[in-house]
C-alpha positions as CSV (number, residue, x, y, z in Angstrom):
1,M,10.9,99.2,149.6
2,L,8.7,102.0,148.4
3,S,7.0,101.5,145.1
4,L,8.0,104.4,142.8
5,S,4.7,104.3,141.0
6,L,2.8,104.4,144.3
7,V,4.8,107.4,145.4
8,T,4.3,109.1,142.0
9,R,0.6,108.4,142.2
10,L,0.3,109.8,145.7
11,R,2.2,113.0,144.8
12,K,-0.3,113.6,142.0
13,T,-3.3,112.9,144.3
14,S,-4.8,115.4,146.7
15,A,-3.6,114.8,150.3
16,S,-7.2,114.4,151.5
17,I,-7.8,111.4,149.2
18,V,-4.8,109.3,150.2
19,S,-6.3,106.2,151.7
20,P,-5.2,104.7,155.0
21,E,-4.2,101.6,153.1
22,Q,-1.9,103.5,150.8
23,L,-0.3,105.4,153.6
24,E,0.2,102.3,155.6
25,S,1.8,100.4,152.7
26,L,4.4,103.2,152.3
27,C,6.4,102.6,155.4
28,Q,4.7,100.1,157.7
29,R,7.7,97.9,158.0
30,E,10.3,100.7,158.2
31,V,8.4,102.6,161.0
32,Y,7.9,99.4,163.0
33,H,11.5,98.3,162.8
34,Y,12.7,101.9,163.5
35,A,10.7,101.9,166.7
36,L,11.7,98.3,167.6
37,R,15.4,99.1,167.3
38,R,15.0,102.1,169.7
39,L,12.5,100.6,172.2
40,S,13.4,96.9,172.2
41,S,9.8,96.0,172.8
42,T,7.5,94.6,170.1
43,Q,4.4,95.9,171.9
44,D,5.9,99.4,172.1
45,A,7.0,99.3,168.5
46,E,3.6,98.2,167.3
47,D,2.0,101.0,169.4
48,V,4.4,103.6,168.0
49,A,3.7,102.4,164.4
50,A,0.0,102.7,165.0
51,E,0.3,106.1,166.5
52,V,2.4,107.3,163.5
53,Y,-0.3,106.3,161.0
54,V,-3.0,108.0,163.2
55,V,-0.9,111.2,163.1
56,A,-0.3,110.8,159.4
57,L,-4.0,110.5,158.7
58,E,-5.1,113.3,161.1
59,T,-2.5,115.8,159.8
60,R,-3.5,115.2,156.2
61,W,0.0,114.2,155.0
62,H,1.0,116.3,152.0
63,P,2.1,114.2,149.0
64,S,4.9,116.8,148.1
65,L,6.8,115.5,151.1
66,E,9.0,112.4,150.8
67,P,6.9,109.9,152.7
68,R,9.6,107.7,154.3
69,P,11.6,110.5,156.0
70,W,8.3,112.3,157.0
71,L,6.9,109.1,158.6
72,L,10.2,108.4,160.4
73,G,10.3,112.0,161.7
74,V,6.9,111.4,163.2
75,A,8.1,108.0,164.6
76,R,11.2,109.7,166.1
77,R,9.0,112.0,168.1
78,K,6.7,109.2,169.2
79,V,9.6,107.1,170.3
80,A,11.0,110.1,172.3
81,D,7.6,110.4,173.9
82,R,7.6,106.8,174.8
83,L,11.1,106.9,176.2
84,R,10.3,109.9,178.4
85,L,7.3,108.1,179.7
86,R,9.5,105.1,180.6
87,L,11.8,107.4,182.6
88,R,8.8,108.8,184.5
89,R,7.1,105.4,185.1
90,P,9.6,102.6,184.6
91,E,7.7,99.3,184.3
92,A,10.5,96.7,183.7
93,P,14.1,96.5,182.7
94,L,14.7,97.1,179.0
95,Q,15.3,94.0,177.0
96,E,18.0,93.9,174.4
97,A,16.8,93.7,170.8
98,H,16.7,90.2,169.4
99,E,19.8,89.2,167.6
100,L,19.7,87.4,164.3
101,P,21.1,83.9,164.7
102,C,24.7,83.7,163.6
103,A,26.6,80.5,162.8
104,T,29.7,80.4,164.9
105,A,32.3,77.8,165.4
106,S,32.4,77.6,169.2
107,P,30.9,78.8,172.4
108,E,34.0,81.0,172.8
109,A,33.2,82.7,169.5
110,D,29.6,83.2,170.7
111,A,30.9,84.8,173.9
112,L,33.3,87.1,172.1
113,R,30.6,88.2,169.7
114,A,28.2,88.9,172.5
115,E,30.8,90.9,174.3
116,A,31.6,92.9,171.2
117,V,27.9,93.6,170.5
118,A,27.3,94.7,174.1
119,T,30.4,97.0,174.0
120,I,29.4,98.6,170.7
121,R,25.8,99.1,171.9
122,A,27.1,100.7,175.1
123,L,29.4,103.0,173.1
124,V,26.5,104.0,170.8
125,R,24.2,104.6,173.7
126,A,26.8,106.8,175.3
127,L,26.8,109.2,172.4
128,P,25.0,112.5,172.8
129,E,21.3,112.0,171.7
130,L,21.5,113.9,168.4
131,Q,24.7,112.2,167.3
132,R,23.3,108.8,168.3
133,E,20.0,109.5,166.4
134,A,21.8,110.6,163.2
135,L,24.1,107.6,163.3
136,L,21.3,105.2,163.8
137,L,19.2,106.8,161.1
138,Q,22.1,106.3,158.7
139,T,23.2,102.8,159.7
140,A,20.1,101.1,160.8
141,E,17.5,102.9,158.7
142,E,19.8,103.4,155.7
143,L,18.7,107.0,155.2
144,S,20.7,109.4,153.1
145,V,22.1,112.5,154.8
146,K,19.4,114.6,153.1
147,E,16.6,112.3,154.5
148,I,18.2,112.3,157.9
149,A,18.2,116.1,157.8
150,Q,14.5,116.0,157.0
151,V,13.7,113.5,159.8
152,M,15.6,115.5,162.4
153,G,14.6,118.9,161.2
154,K,18.3,119.9,160.7
155,S,20.3,121.2,157.8
156,V,22.4,118.8,155.7
157,S,25.6,120.3,157.0
158,A,24.4,120.0,160.6
159,V,23.7,116.3,160.0
160,N,27.1,115.8,158.4
161,S,28.7,117.4,161.5
162,L,26.7,115.2,163.9
163,L,27.7,112.1,161.9
164,G,31.4,113.1,161.9
165,R,31.4,113.8,165.6
166,A,29.6,110.5,166.3
167,R,32.1,108.5,164.3
168,E,35.1,110.2,165.8
169,T,33.8,109.6,169.3
170,L,33.3,106.0,168.5
171,R,36.8,105.7,167.1
172,L,38.3,107.3,170.1
173,K,36.3,105.3,172.7
174,G,35.8,102.1,170.8
175,G,39.4,101.5,169.9
176,S,39.8,98.0,168.3
177,Y,36.1,97.4,167.7
178,F,36.2,100.0,164.9
179,Q,39.5,99.3,163.3
180,E,39.6,97.4,160.1
181,D,42.0,94.6,159.2
182,G,43.5,94.5,162.7
183,R,45.1,97.9,162.3
């Protein structure tokens, strides 16, 4: 998590004196995990995280900007570049992101969980790109609507609209996977 005192110090400091170590410490983990969730490759995620810091240093990041959304916005563009490159020159099939181990009672429960995860991933992947990105920024990156708007370069109302349409599409197509208490 971001240190409030570090962010406050960086805002008071000239953008040209922000050290690479300070900038890296702000969001290294978030940028890497953001890229990993979208690319499913540790090597690609590490590359994107490194590229983000190079861009941040070269563009003289301005301390008046919120650092986390700004860095994730840069990461979003780098991930999109990497995905376009994959489409032009596919190297290997995409791997699914590693799942955290989950204690289950039986192989049947494991199979049902795997099926549910695969179905939900497919439903999310089928969303239009902007809806999918807004939803993932909110759920996976835990950004506020205001931060998502900054990352995506959209207005807050546009992000709210994207999130609402994404949720409605998932409810319509996902059926029982998104109903609570068996309703």
